[in-house]
N, C-alpha and C positions, 0 to 999 in steps of 0.2 A: 159738315160732312154729310154725304149721302147715306141715308138709312134705307136698307133693303129688307122689307118684311117678307119672310120666306117660309115655305113649307115644302117638303120633298114631294112635289107633284109636277106633272109635265110643264104647265105654263110658267111657274116660277123658275124652273130649270132653264127655260129659254133666256130669261133675263139674267140668271146667274152666269150662263155661258157668255153672254154679251159683255157683262161686267168684267169677267176674267179676261176675255180676249182684248178688251180695250185698255185694261190696266187701271181703270178708275179706282180710286180709294173709296171704300164704302164700309159701313158697319152693318153686319148681318144681324137682323133681329128675328129670331125664330118665332113662328106663330104655330102653335100646336092645334091644328084644326080638328084633330080627334078629341081634344079636350074642350073644344068650343072657344078657344082664345080669340077667334075671329069675330066673336059676337060681344066682346067686352066694349064698354063705352070708349075706352082709350083707343082701341083699334078702329072703331067706327068713326072716330075723328079723322083717321088716315084714309079709310075706305068705307064710305057709307053702305056699300054693297056687302060688306063683311066677307070678302074673298081675298085670297092671295093670288098673285103678288101685288105689292104696292111699294112705292118709294116715297121718301120725303127728302127733298134736296133744297136745303136752305129755305125752308118754309113752303116750298112748292110741293104739293102733293099730287101724285099721279098714280092711277091704278088701272088695271087691265093690262095684260102682258103686251098687247099690240101698241097701246098708247105709251107704255113705258119704253118699249123699244124705239118708237118714233121719237120720243123725247130725248132719250140717250143718244140716238143717232144724230139728232140736230145739235146736241150739246157737245159731242165729241168730234163731229165732222166725219164720222165713220159711216159710210153708206150701208144700208141694209141690203141683203140680197133680194133680187126681184123675183126669184122663184119660190 
């Protein structure tokens, strides 16, 4: 199952909206960036940059909102807007 590492900021919200619109099943994994959860060794295995958003999809790790949206677009066949 797709895991979505999320914090309530604008870039993760872009991914959250795409996931909801496409109806993909995912597990939401909250990352409290105010407490520094993004700097834990466990999260750094998902995203070495220590930022949200990030996803893990059957062992495939993708981070950066644009890269995630491109990955999910290809996975679902749902095109991204050009604007």
